[in-house]
Phi, psi and omega in degrees: 000133180279132180256128174284146177242133176233132176266124173268118188284067181206160170257001182281105182292336176293321177298316179298317179300318179299317179294318179300320179291317181297325185247030183300331181273001178257161181264068183237133175259108180271128175248161174234178178299335178297336178280351183227062183299337180291346178291332181067194181280134177261125181283115179258092185248026177286171181260004179211166176299319181298315179298318180295321177296320179294317178302313181297313182297315181296317181296318181291317179299314181299329183268338183244339185059031178244156175298143184229139173243117183230145172221165176210115181220165181188186181256126175248136183249111182306323181292346178247034181058040179061026176275157176290000000 
């Protein structure tokens, strides 16, 4: 049986565990950035969370040729001009 591989663009092993649990009945091998130390740091210089997720996903795909799931989220504080 062929197993699909998806890279979760994170070093957070809890996030990876959650995906593995959610898709336990599927034939998917979830990898994280920890599986690809040769990728190094990806510069996320977008102007939004969406742009940064796209930058991260494209960079990982170009280097691994694997499907990638990326997100970028954070806390914005209105009193600090929506800065983290």
